[in-house]
PDB file of the backbone (N, CA, C, O) and the ligand in Angstrom, with CONECT records:
HET     ZN  A 101       1
ATOM      1  N   MET A   1     131.713 161.278  43.612  1.00  0.00           N
ATOM      2  CA  MET A   1     131.185 161.175  42.262  1.00  0.00           C
ATOM      3  C   MET A   1     130.585 162.516  41.846  1.00  0.00           C
ATOM      4  O   MET A   1     129.844 163.142  42.603  1.00  0.00           O
ATOM      5  N   THR A   2     130.915 162.936  40.650  1.00  0.00           N
ATOM      6  CA  THR A   2     130.406 164.200  40.140  1.00  0.00           C
ATOM      7  C   THR A   2     128.955 164.049  39.694  1.00  0.00           C
ATOM      8  O   THR A   2     128.584 163.074  39.040  1.00  0.00           O
ATOM      9  N   SER A   3     128.165 165.018  40.056  1.00  0.00           N
ATOM     10  CA  SER A   3     126.802 165.059  39.536  1.00  0.00           C
ATOM     11  C   SER A   3     126.641 166.342  38.728  1.00  0.00           C
ATOM     12  O   SER A   3     127.465 167.253  38.806  1.00  0.00           O
ATOM     13  N   TRP A   4     125.583 166.390  37.969  1.00  0.00           N
ATOM     14  CA  TRP A   4     125.366 167.520  37.057  1.00  0.00           C
ATOM     15  C   TRP A   4     124.216 168.350  37.527  1.00  0.00           C
ATOM     16  O   TRP A   4     123.330 167.878  38.240  1.00  0.00           O
ATOM     17  N   LEU A   5     124.238 169.590  37.122  1.00  0.00           N
ATOM     18  CA  LEU A   5     123.197 170.530  37.482  1.00  0.00           C
ATOM     19  C   LEU A   5     121.938 170.267  36.662  1.00  0.00           C
ATOM     20  O   LEU A   5     122.015 169.857  35.504  1.00  0.00           O
ATOM     21  N   GLU A   6     120.786 170.506  37.272  1.00  0.00           N
ATOM     22  CA  GLU A   6     119.513 170.467  36.554  1.00  0.00           C
ATOM     23  C   GLU A   6     118.788 171.785  36.812  1.00  0.00           C
ATOM     24  O   GLU A   6     118.873 172.347  37.904  1.00  0.00           O
ATOM     25  N   VAL A   7     118.084 172.265  35.808  1.00  0.00           N
ATOM     26  CA  VAL A   7     117.268 173.462  35.985  1.00  0.00           C
ATOM     27  C   VAL A   7     115.812 173.078  35.843  1.00  0.00           C
ATOM     28  O   VAL A   7     115.481 172.058  35.239  1.00  0.00           O
ATOM     29  N   ALA A   8     114.943 173.907  36.405  1.00  0.00           N
ATOM     30  CA  ALA A   8     113.501 173.655  36.349  1.00  0.00           C
ATOM     31  C   ALA A   8     112.935 174.280  35.081  1.00  0.00           C
ATOM     32  O   ALA A   8     113.181 175.452  34.797  1.00  0.00           O
ATOM     33  N   ALA A   9     112.173 173.493  34.317  1.00  0.00           N
ATOM     34  CA  ALA A   9     111.492 173.997  33.123  1.00  0.00           C
ATOM     35  C   ALA A   9     109.988 173.971  33.410  1.00  0.00           C
ATOM     36  O   ALA A   9     109.414 172.905  33.631  1.00  0.00           O
ATOM     37  N   CYS A  10     109.362 175.132  33.408  1.00  0.00           N
ATOM     38  CA  CYS A  10     107.935 175.249  33.704  1.00  0.00           C
ATOM     39  C   CYS A  10     107.124 174.392  32.725  1.00  0.00           C
ATOM     40  O   CYS A  10     107.334 174.458  31.514  1.00  0.00           O
ATOM     41  N   ARG A  11     106.203 173.593  33.254  1.00  0.00           N
ATOM     42  CA  ARG A  11     105.375 172.742  32.392  1.00  0.00           C
ATOM     43  C   ARG A  11     104.322 173.543  31.626  1.00  0.00           C
ATOM     44  O   ARG A  11     103.766 173.054  30.642  1.00  0.00           O
ATOM     45  N   ASN A  12     104.050 174.751  32.067  1.00  0.00           N
ATOM     46  CA  ASN A  12     103.047 175.578  31.387  1.00  0.00           C
ATOM     47  C   ASN A  12     103.662 176.433  30.279  1.00  0.00           C
ATOM     48  O   ASN A  12     103.175 176.435  29.148  1.00  0.00           O
ATOM     49  N   CYS A  13     104.736 177.163  30.607  1.00  0.00           N
ATOM     50  CA  CYS A  13     105.276 178.126  29.624  1.00  0.00           C
ATOM     51  C   CYS A  13     106.699 177.793  29.165  1.00  0.00           C
ATOM     52  O   CYS A  13     107.207 178.414  28.231  1.00  0.00           O
ATOM     53  N   GLY A  14     107.348 176.815  29.817  1.00  0.00           N
ATOM     54  CA  GLY A  14     108.682 176.412  29.385  1.00  0.00           C
ATOM     55  C   GLY A  14     109.816 177.234  29.956  1.00  0.00           C
ATOM     56  O   GLY A  14     110.982 176.912  29.727  1.00  0.00           O
ATOM     57  N   HIS A  15     109.500 178.306  30.705  1.00  0.00           N
ATOM     58  CA  HIS A  15     110.539 179.171  31.292  1.00  0.00           C
ATOM     59  C   HIS A  15     111.461 178.332  32.182  1.00  0.00           C
ATOM     60  O   HIS A  15     111.004 177.546  33.012  1.00  0.00           O
ATOM     61  N   ARG A  16     112.768 178.520  31.986  1.00  0.00           N
ATOM     62  CA  ARG A  16     113.749 177.726  32.746  1.00  0.00           C
ATOM     63  C   ARG A  16     114.352 178.574  33.855  1.00  0.00           C
ATOM     64  O   ARG A  16     114.702 179.737  33.654  1.00  0.00           O
ATOM     65  N   GLN A  17     114.464 177.959  35.039  1.00  0.00           N
ATOM     66  CA  GLN A  17     114.906 178.699  36.215  1.00  0.00           C
ATOM     67  C   GLN A  17     115.804 177.844  37.090  1.00  0.00           C
ATOM     68  O   GLN A  17     115.685 176.620  37.138  1.00  0.00           O
ATOM     69  N   PHE A  18     116.713 178.533  37.785  1.00  0.00           N
ATOM     70  CA  PHE A  18     117.557 177.891  38.790  1.00  0.00           C
ATOM     71  C   PHE A  18     117.879 178.923  39.848  1.00  0.00           C
ATOM     72  O   PHE A  18     118.227 180.051  39.497  1.00  0.00           O
ATOM     73  N   PRO A  19     117.782 178.592  41.142  1.00  0.00           N
ATOM     74  CA  PRO A  19     117.306 177.328  41.685  1.00  0.00           C
ATOM     75  C   PRO A  19     115.817 177.122  41.421  1.00  0.00           C
ATOM     76  O   PRO A  19     115.125 178.029  40.958  1.00  0.00           O
ATOM     77  N   VAL A  20     115.340 175.923  41.720  1.00  0.00           N
ATOM     78  CA  VAL A  20     113.941 175.597  41.480  1.00  0.00           C
ATOM     79  C   VAL A  20     113.065 176.506  42.349  1.00  0.00           C
ATOM     80  O   VAL A  20     113.206 176.506  43.572  1.00  0.00           O
ATOM     81  N   PRO A  21     112.172 177.273  41.738  1.00  0.00           N
ATOM     82  CA  PRO A  21     111.325 178.187  42.508  1.00  0.00           C
ATOM     83  C   PRO A  21     110.076 177.474  43.023  1.00  0.00           C
ATOM     84  O   PRO A  21     109.774 176.360  42.596  1.00  0.00           O
ATOM     85  N   LEU A  22     109.356 178.111  43.934  1.00  0.00           N
ATOM     86  CA  LEU A  22     108.073 177.553  44.374  1.00  0.00           C
ATOM     87  C   LEU A  22     107.060 177.653  43.241  1.00  0.00           C
ATOM     88  O   LEU A  22     106.224 176.766  43.069  1.00  0.00           O
ATOM     89  N   ALA A  23     107.137 178.736  42.467  1.00  0.00           N
ATOM     90  CA  ALA A  23     106.236 178.941  41.339  1.00  0.00           C
ATOM     91  C   ALA A  23     107.017 179.616  40.222  1.00  0.00           C
ATOM     92  O   ALA A  23     107.984 180.336  40.470  1.00  0.00           O
ATOM     93  N   CYS A  24     106.592 179.377  39.008  1.00  0.00           N
ATOM     94  CA  CYS A  24     107.264 179.971  37.844  1.00  0.00           C
ATOM     95  C   CYS A  24     107.230 181.501  37.944  1.00  0.00           C
ATOM     96  O   CYS A  24     106.189 182.100  38.215  1.00  0.00           O
ATOM     97  N   GLY A  25     108.392 182.110  37.719  1.00  0.00           N
ATOM     98  CA  GLY A  25     108.480 183.566  37.772  1.00  0.00           C
ATOM     99  C   GLY A  25     107.777 184.258  36.623  1.00  0.00           C
ATOM    100  O   GLY A  25     107.553 185.467  36.673  1.00  0.00           O
ATOM    101  N   ARG A  26     107.426 183.512  35.589  1.00  0.00           N
ATOM    102  CA  ARG A  26     106.776 184.110  34.428  1.00  0.00           C
ATOM    103  C   ARG A  26     105.264 183.924  34.473  1.00  0.00           C
ATOM    104  O   ARG A  26     104.521 184.859  34.176  1.00  0.00           O
ATOM    105  N   CYS A  27     104.790 182.713  34.846  1.00  0.00           N
ATOM    106  CA  CYS A  27     103.348 182.451  34.738  1.00  0.00           C
ATOM    107  C   CYS A  27     102.703 181.979  36.049  1.00  0.00           C
ATOM    108  O   CYS A  27     101.478 181.891  36.133  1.00  0.00           O
ATOM    109  N   GLY A  28     103.509 181.677  37.065  1.00  0.00           N
ATOM    110  CA  GLY A  28     102.928 181.279  38.351  1.00  0.00           C
ATOM    111  C   GLY A  28     102.652 179.802  38.505  1.00  0.00           C
ATOM    112  O   GLY A  28     102.271 179.361  39.590  1.00  0.00           O
ATOM    113  N   ASN A  29     102.833 179.018  37.445  1.00  0.00           N
ATOM    114  CA  ASN A  29     102.615 177.574  37.520  1.00  0.00           C
ATOM    115  C   ASN A  29     103.611 176.966  38.511  1.00  0.00           C
ATOM    116  O   ASN A  29     104.722 177.469  38.678  1.00  0.00           O
ATOM    117  N   ALA A  30     103.199 175.883  39.161  1.00  0.00           N
ATOM    118  CA  ALA A  30     104.084 175.265  40.160  1.00  0.00           C
ATOM    119  C   ALA A  30     104.524 173.868  39.779  1.00  0.00           C
ATOM    120  O   ALA A  30     104.983 173.115  40.638  1.00  0.00           O
ATOM    121  N   GLN A  31     104.399 173.502  38.519  1.00  0.00           N
ATOM    122  CA  GLN A  31     104.843 172.172  38.087  1.00  0.00           C
ATOM    123  C   GLN A  31     105.991 172.336  37.095  1.00  0.00           C
ATOM    124  O   GLN A  31     105.932 173.138  36.163  1.00  0.00           O
ATOM    125  N   PHE A  32     107.034 171.546  37.331  1.00  0.00           N
ATOM    126  CA  PHE A  32     108.259 171.674  36.547  1.00  0.00           C
ATOM    127  C   PHE A  32     108.756 170.326  36.054  1.00  0.00           C
ATOM    128  O   PHE A  32     108.532 169.289  36.680  1.00  0.00           O
ATOM    129  N   ASP A  33     109.423 170.368  34.935  1.00  0.00           N
ATOM    130  CA  ASP A  33     110.257 169.250  34.505  1.00  0.00           C
ATOM    131  C   ASP A  33     111.684 169.659  34.805  1.00  0.00           C
ATOM    132  O   ASP A  33     111.970 170.841  34.997  1.00  0.00           O
ATOM    133  N   TYR A  34     112.586 168.680  34.847  1.00  0.00           N
ATOM    134  CA  TYR A  34     113.980 168.979  35.190  1.00  0.00           C
ATOM    135  C   TYR A  34     114.862 168.666  34.003  1.00  0.00           C
ATOM    136  O   TYR A  34     114.849 167.558  33.467  1.00  0.00           O
ATOM    137  N   VAL A  35     115.633 169.672  33.602  1.00  0.00           N
ATOM    138  CA  VAL A  35     116.429 169.609  32.389  1.00  0.00           C
ATOM    139  C   VAL A  35     117.911 169.621  32.773  1.00  0.00           C
ATOM    140  O   VAL A  35     118.333 170.501  33.524  1.00  0.00           O
ATOM    141  N   PRO A  36     118.716 168.666  32.278  1.00  0.00           N
ATOM    142  CA  PRO A  36     120.150 168.703  32.563  1.00  0.00           C
ATOM    143  C   PRO A  36     120.762 170.003  32.048  1.00  0.00           C
ATOM    144  O   PRO A  36     120.406 170.490  30.974  1.00  0.00           O
ATOM    145  N   ALA A  37     121.680 170.550  32.826  1.00  0.00           N
ATOM    146  CA  ALA A  37     122.347 171.797  32.439  1.00  0.00           C
ATOM    147  C   ALA A  37     123.849 171.589  32.593  1.00  0.00           C
ATOM    148  O   ALA A  37     124.481 172.149  33.489  1.00  0.00           O
ATOM    149  N   LYS A  38     124.393 170.794  31.723  1.00  0.00           N
ATOM    150  CA  LYS A  38     125.795 170.391  31.865  1.00  0.00           C
ATOM    151  C   LYS A  38     126.778 171.405  31.273  1.00  0.00           C
ATOM    152  O   LYS A  38     127.918 171.497  31.730  1.00  0.00           O
ATOM    153  N   LEU A  39     126.350 172.166  30.263  1.00  0.00           N
ATOM    154  CA  LEU A  39     127.287 173.029  29.542  1.00  0.00           C
ATOM    155  C   LEU A  39     126.905 174.499  29.655  1.00  0.00           C
ATOM    156  O   LEU A  39     125.738 174.847  29.835  1.00  0.00           O
ATOM    157  N   GLY A  40     127.923 175.353  29.544  1.00  0.00           N
ATOM    158  CA  GLY A  40     127.680 176.786  29.583  1.00  0.00           C
ATOM    159  C   GLY A  40     128.893 177.553  29.116  1.00  0.00           C
ATOM    160  O   GLY A  40     129.897 176.973  28.700  1.00  0.00           O
ATOM    161  N   THR A  41     128.784 178.883  29.191  1.00  0.00           N
ATOM    162  CA  THR A  41     129.860 179.781  28.790  1.00  0.00           C
ATOM    163  C   THR A  41     130.199 180.690  29.961  1.00  0.00           C
ATOM    164  O   THR A  41     129.312 181.259  30.597  1.00  0.00           O
ATOM    165  N   LEU A  42     131.500 180.821  30.242  1.00  0.00           N
ATOM    166  CA  LEU A  42     131.932 181.668  31.351  1.00  0.00           C
ATOM    167  C   LEU A  42     131.691 183.127  31.034  1.00  0.00           C
ATOM    168  O   LEU A  42     131.997 183.606  29.942  1.00  0.00           O
ATOM    169  N   GLY A  43     131.124 183.837  32.030  1.00  0.00           N
ATOM    170  CA  GLY A  43     131.044 185.285  31.970  1.00  0.00           C
ATOM    171  C   GLY A  43     132.200 185.862  32.784  1.00  0.00           C
ATOM    172  O   GLY A  43     133.316 185.344  32.742  1.00  0.00           O
ATOM    173  N   GLU A  44     131.934 186.918  33.510  1.00  0.00           N
ATOM    174  CA  GLU A  44     132.966 187.555  34.331  1.00  0.00           C
ATOM    175  C   GLU A  44     133.426 186.626  35.437  1.00  0.00           C
ATOM    176  O   GLU A  44     132.647 185.839  35.974  1.00  0.00           O
ATOM    177  N   THR A  45     134.710 186.730  35.769  1.00  0.00           N
ATOM    178  CA  THR A  45     135.261 185.949  36.882  1.00  0.00           C
ATOM    179  C   THR A  45     135.834 186.907  37.907  1.00  0.00           C
ATOM    180  O   THR A  45     136.184 188.042  37.582  1.00  0.00           O
ATOM    181  N   THR A  46     135.928 186.443  39.157  1.00  0.00           N
ATOM    182  CA  THR A  46     136.544 187.258  40.204  1.00  0.00           C
ATOM    183  C   THR A  46     137.111 186.342  41.272  1.00  0.00           C
ATOM    184  O   THR A  46     136.707 185.187  41.404  1.00  0.00           O
ATOM    185  N   ARG A  47     138.058 186.879  42.033  1.00  0.00           N
ATOM    186  CA  ARG A  47     138.644 186.126  43.134  1.00  0.00           C
ATOM    187  C   ARG A  47     137.898 186.484  44.412  1.00  0.00           C
ATOM    188  O   ARG A  47     137.592 187.651  44.657  1.00  0.00           O
ATOM    189  N   VAL A  48     137.609 185.475  45.221  1.00  0.00           N
ATOM    190  CA  VAL A  48     136.948 185.702  46.504  1.00  0.00           C
ATOM    191  C   VAL A  48     137.932 186.427  47.421  1.00  0.00           C
ATOM    192  O   VAL A  48     139.092 186.029  47.526  1.00  0.00           O
ATOM    193  N   ARG A  49     137.480 187.472  48.074  1.00  0.00           N
ATOM    194  CA  ARG A  49     138.330 188.290  48.945  1.00  0.00           C
ATOM    195  C   ARG A  49     139.037 187.434  49.995  1.00  0.00           C
ATOM    196  O   ARG A  49     138.420 186.563  50.608  1.00  0.00           O
ATOM    197  N   ASN A  50     140.320 187.681  50.199  1.00  0.00           N
ATOM    198  CA  ASN A  50     141.149 186.970  51.173  1.00  0.00           C
ATOM    199  C   ASN A  50     141.185 185.468  50.924  1.00  0.00           C
ATOM    200  O   ASN A  50     141.260 184.683  51.870  1.00  0.00           O
ATOM    201  N   SER A  51     141.132 185.070  49.676  1.00  0.00           N
ATOM    202  CA  SER A  51     141.110 183.653  49.319  1.00  0.00           C
ATOM    203  C   SER A  51     141.715 183.495  47.930  1.00  0.00           C
ATOM    204  O   SER A  51     141.765 184.447  47.151  1.00  0.00           O
ATOM    205  N   GLU A  52     142.162 182.314  47.636  1.00  0.00           N
ATOM    206  CA  GLU A  52     142.630 182.021  46.276  1.00  0.00           C
ATOM    207  C   GLU A  52     141.480 181.506  45.405  1.00  0.00           C
ATOM    208  O   GLU A  52     141.645 181.295  44.204  1.00  0.00           O
ATOM    209  N   GLN A  53     140.337 181.310  46.016  1.00  0.00           N
ATOM    210  CA  GLN A  53     139.182 180.762  45.309  1.00  0.00           C
ATOM    211  C   GLN A  53     138.652 181.776  44.284  1.00  0.00           C
ATOM    212  O   GLN A  53     138.559 182.970  44.568  1.00  0.00           O
ATOM    213  N   ARG A  54     138.313 181.288  43.112  1.00  0.00           N
ATOM    214  CA  ARG A  54     137.742 182.150  42.083  1.00  0.00           C
ATOM    215  C   ARG A  54     136.334 181.668  41.757  1.00  0.00           C
ATOM    216  O   ARG A  54     136.047 180.471  41.750  1.00  0.00           O
ATOM    217  N   ILE A  55     135.467 182.642  41.485  1.00  0.00           N
ATOM    218  CA  ILE A  55     134.099 182.337  41.105  1.00  0.00           C
ATOM    219  C   ILE A  55     133.795 183.033  39.780  1.00  0.00           C
ATOM    220  O   ILE A  55     134.507 183.947  39.364  1.00  0.00           O
ATOM    221  N   ALA A  56     132.731 182.585  39.130  1.00  0.00           N
ATOM    222  CA  ALA A  56     132.398 183.146  37.825  1.00  0.00           C
ATOM    223  C   ALA A  56     130.905 183.032  37.571  1.00  0.00           C
ATOM    224  O   ALA A  56     130.223 182.163  38.114  1.00  0.00           O
ATOM    225  N   LEU A  57     130.419 183.932  36.729  1.00  0.00           N
ATOM    226  CA  LEU A  57     129.080 183.751  36.187  1.00  0.00           C
ATOM    227  C   LEU A  57     129.179 182.731  35.067  1.00  0.00           C
ATOM    228  O   LEU A  57     130.122 182.761  34.276  1.00  0.00           O
ATOM    229  N   VAL A  58     128.213 181.830  34.997  1.00  0.00           N
ATOM    230  CA  VAL A  58     128.146 180.874  33.896  1.00  0.00           C
ATOM    231  C   VAL A  58     126.775 180.994  33.254  1.00  0.00           C
ATOM    232  O   VAL A  58     125.751 180.780  33.902  1.00  0.00           O
ATOM    233  N   MET A  59     126.766 181.341  31.966  1.00  0.00           N
ATOM    234  CA  MET A  59     125.520 181.378  31.211  1.00  0.00           C
ATOM    235  C   MET A  59     125.269 179.960  30.718  1.00  0.00           C
ATOM    236  O   MET A  59     125.924 179.496  29.785  1.00  0.00           O
ATOM    237  N   LEU A  60     124.322 179.276  31.343  1.00  0.00           N
ATOM    238  CA  LEU A  60     124.048 177.881  30.989  1.00  0.00           C
ATOM    239  C   LEU A  60     123.416 177.805  29.604  1.00  0.00           C
ATOM    240  O   LEU A  60     122.580 178.636  29.249  1.00  0.00           O
ATOM    241  N   ASP A  61     123.816 176.813  28.830  1.00  0.00           N
ATOM    242  CA  ASP A  61     123.166 176.589  27.535  1.00  0.00           C
ATOM    243  C   ASP A  61     121.669 176.326  27.742  1.00  0.00           C
ATOM    244  O   ASP A  61     120.860 176.610  26.860  1.00  0.00           O
ATOM    245  N   ALA A  62     121.305 175.784  28.909  1.00  0.00           N
ATOM    246  CA  ALA A  62     119.899 175.475  29.216  1.00  0.00           C
ATOM    247  C   ALA A  62     119.090 176.719  29.583  1.00  0.00           C
ATOM    248  O   ALA A  62     117.870 176.634  29.723  1.00  0.00           O
ATOM    249  N   GLY A  63     119.753 177.887  29.744  1.00  0.00           N
ATOM    250  CA  GLY A  63     118.997 179.115  29.980  1.00  0.00           C
ATOM    251  C   GLY A  63     119.474 179.974  31.137  1.00  0.00           C
ATOM    252  O   GLY A  63     120.011 181.058  30.910  1.00  0.00           O
ATOM    253  N   PRO A  64     119.291 179.513  32.391  1.00  0.00           N
ATOM    254  CA  PRO A  64     119.633 180.378  33.523  1.00  0.00           C
ATOM    255  C   PRO A  64     121.130 180.713  33.615  1.00  0.00           C
ATOM    256  O   PRO A  64     121.969 180.067  32.986  1.00  0.00           O
ATOM    257  N   VAL A  65     121.434 181.732  34.410  1.00  0.00           N
ATOM    258  CA  VAL A  65     122.808 182.103  34.742  1.00  0.00           C
ATOM    259  C   VAL A  65     123.052 181.703  36.184  1.00  0.00           C
ATOM    260  O   VAL A  65     122.232 181.989  37.056  1.00  0.00           O
ATOM    261  N   VAL A  66     124.183 181.039  36.445  1.00  0.00           N
ATOM    262  CA  VAL A  66     124.514 180.641  37.816  1.00  0.00           C
ATOM    263  C   VAL A  66     125.893 181.183  38.181  1.00  0.00           C
ATOM    264  O   VAL A  66     126.697 181.525  37.314  1.00  0.00           O
ATOM    265  N   ILE A  67     126.141 181.250  39.480  1.00  0.00           N
ATOM    266  CA  ILE A  67     127.483 181.574  39.982  1.00  0.00           C
ATOM    267  C   ILE A  67     128.139 180.255  40.328  1.00  0.00           C
ATOM    268  O   ILE A  67     127.574 179.445  41.062  1.00  0.00           O
ATOM    269  N   ALA A  68     129.344 180.037  39.796  1.00  0.00           N
ATOM    270  CA  ALA A  68     130.044 178.767  40.015  1.00  0.00           C
ATOM    271  C   ALA A  68     131.463 179.021  40.496  1.00  0.00           C
ATOM    272  O   ALA A  68     132.068 180.046  40.182  1.00  0.00           O
ATOM    273  N   GLN A  69     131.976 178.081  41.253  1.00  0.00           N
ATOM    274  CA  GLN A  69     133.380 178.103  41.643  1.00  0.00           C
ATOM    275  C   GLN A  69     134.204 177.613  40.465  1.00  0.00           C
ATOM    276  O   GLN A  69     133.889 176.584  39.869  1.00  0.00           O
ATOM    277  N   LEU A  70     135.255 178.342  40.129  1.00  0.00           N
ATOM    278  CA  LEU A  70     136.136 177.886  39.057  1.00  0.00           C
ATOM    279  C   LEU A  70     137.022 176.766  39.593  1.00  0.00           C
ATOM    280  O   LEU A  70     137.714 176.942  40.596  1.00  0.00           O
ATOM    281  N   LEU A  71     137.000 175.635  38.935  1.00  0.00           N
ATOM    282  CA  LEU A  71     137.786 174.479  39.371  1.00  0.00           C
ATOM    283  C   LEU A  71     139.174 174.493  38.761  1.00  0.00           C
ATOM    284  O   LEU A  71     140.006 173.643  39.077  1.00  0.00           O
ATOM    285  N   GLN A  72     139.430 175.477  37.872  1.00  0.00           N
ATOM    286  CA  GLN A  72     140.738 175.670  37.276  1.00  0.00           C
ATOM    287  C   GLN A  72     140.744 177.098  36.741  1.00  0.00           C
ATOM    288  O   GLN A  72     139.674 177.673  36.537  1.00  0.00           O
ATOM    289  N   PRO A  73     141.924 177.691  36.506  1.00  0.00           N
ATOM    290  CA  PRO A  73     141.952 179.051  35.956  1.00  0.00           C
ATOM    291  C   PRO A  73     141.387 179.063  34.539  1.00  0.00           C
ATOM    292  O   PRO A  73     141.853 178.315  33.680  1.00  0.00           O
ATOM    293  N   LEU A  74     140.397 179.900  34.293  1.00  0.00           N
ATOM    294  CA  LEU A  74     139.756 179.979  32.972  1.00  0.00           C
ATOM    295  C   LEU A  74     139.422 181.433  32.667  1.00  0.00           C
ATOM    296  O   LEU A  74     139.235 182.244  33.574  1.00  0.00           O
ATOM    297  N   GLU A  75     139.350 181.747  31.395  1.00  0.00           N
ATOM    298  CA  GLU A  75     139.046 183.103  30.945  1.00  0.00           C
ATOM    299  C   GLU A  75     137.574 183.216  30.541  1.00  0.00           C
ATOM    300  O   GLU A  75     136.968 182.234  30.113  1.00  0.00           O
ATOM    301  N   PRO A  76     136.995 184.430  30.678  1.00  0.00           N
ATOM    302  CA  PRO A  76     135.631 184.652  30.202  1.00  0.00           C
ATOM    303  C   PRO A  76     135.490 184.218  28.740  1.00  0.00           C
ATOM    304  O   PRO A  76     136.408 184.406  27.942  1.00  0.00           O
ATOM    305  N   GLY A  77     134.364 183.652  28.402  1.00  0.00           N
ATOM    306  CA  GLY A  77     134.109 183.178  27.045  1.00  0.00           C
ATOM    307  C   GLY A  77     134.408 181.709  26.857  1.00  0.00           C
ATOM    308  O   GLY A  77     134.017 181.122  25.848  1.00  0.00           O
ATOM    309  N   THR A  78     135.105 181.094  27.825  1.00  0.00           N
ATOM    310  CA  THR A  78     135.431 179.669  27.732  1.00  0.00           C
ATOM    311  C   THR A  78     134.165 178.821  27.844  1.00  0.00           C
ATOM    312  O   THR A  78     133.311 179.071  28.694  1.00  0.00           O
ATOM    313  N   GLN A  79     134.060 177.833  26.989  1.00  0.00           N
ATOM    314  CA  GLN A  79     132.964 176.861  27.107  1.00  0.00           C
ATOM    315  C   GLN A  79     133.312 175.915  28.251  1.00  0.00           C
ATOM    316  O   GLN A  79     134.410 175.359  28.285  1.00  0.00           O
ATOM    317  N   VAL A  80     132.394 175.733  29.176  1.00  0.00           N
ATOM    318  CA  VAL A  80     132.678 174.922  30.368  1.00  0.00           C
ATOM    319  C   VAL A  80     131.585 173.884  30.587  1.00  0.00           C
ATOM    320  O   VAL A  80     130.476 173.995  30.065  1.00  0.00           O
ATOM    321  N   GLU A  81     131.939 172.859  31.386  1.00  0.00           N
ATOM    322  CA  GLU A  81     130.924 171.977  31.906  1.00  0.00           C
ATOM    323  C   GLU A  81     130.735 172.337  33.367  1.00  0.00           C
ATOM    324  O   GLU A  81     131.681 172.711  34.059  1.00  0.00           O
ATOM    325  N   VAL A  82     129.502 172.218  33.822  1.00  0.00           N
ATOM    326  CA  VAL A  82     129.131 172.663  35.157  1.00  0.00           C
ATOM    327  C   VAL A  82     128.814 171.436  36.002  1.00  0.00           C
ATOM    328  O   VAL A  82     127.973 170.615  35.637  1.00  0.00           O
ATOM    329  N   THR A  83     129.498 171.324  37.133  1.00  0.00           N
ATOM    330  CA  THR A  83     129.308 170.183  38.013  1.00  0.00           C
ATOM    331  C   THR A  83     128.548 170.630  39.250  1.00  0.00           C
ATOM    332  O   THR A  83     128.460 171.820  39.554  1.00  0.00           O
ATOM    333  N   ARG A  84     128.007 169.657  39.947  1.00  0.00           N
ATOM    334  CA  ARG A  84     127.335 169.979  41.203  1.00  0.00           C
ATOM    335  C   ARG A  84     127.710 168.943  42.237  1.00  0.00           C
ATOM    336  O   ARG A  84     127.186 167.829  42.253  1.00  0.00           O
ATOM    337  N   ASP A  85     128.630 169.337  43.100  1.00  0.00           N
ATOM    338  CA  ASP A  85     128.993 168.484  44.219  1.00  0.00           C
ATOM    339  C   ASP A  85     128.615 169.254  45.491  1.00  0.00           C
ATOM    340  O   ASP A  85     127.433 169.522  45.710  1.00  0.00           O
ATOM    341  N   ASP A  86     129.580 169.610  46.323  1.00  0.00           N
ATOM    342  CA  ASP A  86     129.260 170.465  47.473  1.00  0.00           C
ATOM    343  C   ASP A  86     128.912 171.866  46.999  1.00  0.00           C
ATOM    344  O   ASP A  86     128.091 172.554  47.606  1.00  0.00           O
ATOM    345  N   VAL A  87     129.550 172.282  45.901  1.00  0.00           N
ATOM    346  CA  VAL A  87     129.293 173.588  45.315  1.00  0.00           C
ATOM    347  C   VAL A  87     129.033 173.381  43.828  1.00  0.00           C
ATOM    348  O   VAL A  87     129.275 172.302  43.286  1.00  0.00           O
ATOM    349  N   ILE A  88     128.536 174.429  43.180  1.00  0.00           N
ATOM    350  CA  ILE A  88     128.423 174.403  41.730  1.00  0.00           C
ATOM    351  C   ILE A  88     129.792 174.798  41.181  1.00  0.00           C
ATOM    352  O   ILE A  88     130.302 175.870  41.504  1.00  0.00           O
ATOM    353  N   GLY A  89     130.381 173.951  40.363  1.00  0.00           N
ATOM    354  CA  GLY A  89     131.717 174.198  39.843  1.00  0.00           C
ATOM    355  C   GLY A  89     131.721 174.288  38.339  1.00  0.00           C
ATOM    356  O   GLY A  89     130.824 173.773  37.673  1.00  0.00           O
ATOM    357  N   ALA A  90     132.748 174.954  37.797  1.00  0.00           N
ATOM    358  CA  ALA A  90     132.895 175.067  36.338  1.00  0.00           C
ATOM    359  C   ALA A  90     134.303 174.660  35.969  1.00  0.00           C
ATOM    360  O   ALA A  90     135.267 175.102  36.593  1.00  0.00           O
ATOM    361  N   ARG A  91     134.425 173.830  34.968  1.00  0.00           N
ATOM    362  CA  ARG A  91     135.730 173.416  34.467  1.00  0.00           C
ATOM    363  C   ARG A  91     135.655 173.307  32.952  1.00  0.00           C
ATOM    364  O   ARG A  91     134.578 173.231  32.362  1.00  0.00           O
ATOM    365  N   GLU A  92     136.850 173.304  32.337  1.00  0.00           N
ATOM    366  CA  GLU A  92     136.913 173.221  30.880  1.00  0.00           C
ATOM    367  C   GLU A  92     136.270 171.922  30.413  1.00  0.00           C
ATOM    368  O   GLU A  92     136.388 170.890  31.073  1.00  0.00           O
ATOM    369  N   ILE A  93     135.603 171.977  29.297  1.00  0.00           N
ATOM    370  CA  ILE A  93     134.928 170.804  28.747  1.00  0.00           C
ATOM    371  C   ILE A  93     135.956 169.747  28.409  1.00  0.00           C
ATOM    372  O   ILE A  93     136.952 170.041  27.749  1.00  0.00           O
ATOM    373  N   ARG A  94     135.734 168.528  28.847  1.00  0.00           N
ATOM    374  CA  ARG A  94     136.632 167.413  28.508  1.00  0.00           C
ATOM    375  C   ARG A  94     136.228 166.861  27.157  1.00  0.00           C
ATOM    376  O   ARG A  94     135.071 166.500  26.941  1.00  0.00           O
ATOM    377  N   ARG A  95     137.185 166.797  26.254  1.00  0.00           N
ATOM    378  CA  ARG A  95     136.883 166.329  24.893  1.00  0.00           C
ATOM    379  C   ARG A  95     137.413 164.931  24.699  1.00  0.00           C
ATOM    380  O   ARG A  95     137.260 164.357  23.620  1.00  0.00           O
TER     381      ARG A  95
HETATM  382 ZN    ZN A 101     105.744 179.309  33.536  1.00  0.00          ZN2+
END
């Protein structure tokens, strides 16, 4: 079953971070709410050395940037949904 990524939103200043830090990188607060981060935009992509696997930067609509495995061939700028199973994955948005 596919699950979705969540990012930490600082309860004091609202700064969003991933992965969840011990303390907010902006204000030091240690209490967070968790915000779904299902959608994003692909940045640069690259192929993993000696592998057919491709990875990409994904600028999450929720704020942080993550590195995700491409689950299908996609070009930078593509709007994607971000999954979280064994790895963080990116695939084209299902309409
Ligand atoms: Zn904060």
